[in-house]
Each structure stands twice: as structure tokens, then as C-alpha cells.
C-alpha positions, 0 to 999 in steps of 0.5 A: 816031174810035175805032180800028178796031184794038186799040190799047194807047193812046188819044189825048186826042182820042179819049178826049174824043170817046168821052166825048161819045158817046151812051149808045147809042153808048157801049154799042155801043162796048163790045160791038164793041171788047172783042170785038176786044181780047178783054178788058173793063175794070173799076175796082177800089177799095181794097175790091174792084170799084167798083159802083153802088148805086141802090135795090135795084139793084146795077150793075158799070161796065164799059169797053172800053178802059184809058184810058177806065176811067182817065178815068172814075176821074179825072172821079169822083175814084175812088181805084183802079185799072184791071183787065182781065178776059180776054173768056173769063173774063168771059163764063164766069165773071163773066157768070154770077156777075153774072146769079145775083146780080142785078147789072147792067152799066153800059155805059161810064159817064162821069159819074153825072149823065149818061144811062148804059145798063145791061144785064143779064148775060144781055143782054150774053151775048147781044149778045156772042154775036151778034158 
């Protein structure tokens, strides 16, 4: 399954296996792997970071690894690039800003028609502190 240690490149088999995880398993993977890797991955489009808007809620998709963010771009035909943020910067700057603006986090989404788990910035901060 997913590497126990930080890997620069994931094999196609690992990517495919990760894409088939349940929403709960994908959430656990994000929380555990970003602590090990000391970074989190986002998708950046031409006009800023890719966000989902659903009624009144705005959500930022987050990924544990560049290759999984890239796979999300590819299957959803998003023109953009993967961007990593150091975990310290993410927890100290991003999470408070996201919380203030009411932006939730979508934990390693695969496609929009698949169940994806959403966390508040406050919940993710608490989960990371629990690790």
C-alpha cells in the first residue's frame, strides 16, 4: 500500500490503490502522511488555488502527495499545477486564515461524484496536533 516512509515518486499501482480508498481512509492518509512528509499539496490554477463551491460553502482540496494531486488534476481535466506548502506554514498561516474565511478542506478528493470527507480548518489542526 502507501509507503511508510516519504517517497518522491509513487508507482502507478500505489496511485491507483490510493484512488480506490474510502473517504475515511483517504482522510487518514492525508493526516498521517503530511506529518511524515512535512508538507501538504494543493492544486493551483490560473486564477489561484482550485476550490469547490457548493451553495454557501467553499472548500479547498488538499492532498498528501504531489502524484495524487496530479492524478486529481488529470482525471478532472484541470489546467493547473501542483503546489506544496510546508506543514509549518500551512498550520500557522493557512489554517487560521481558512478558518477565519469559513473555508473547509476536502481531504484528498478523487472525483466530484465520489464521496469525499470535508474537515474544518479547526478540525484538521486538532487532528494534526493529536499526531
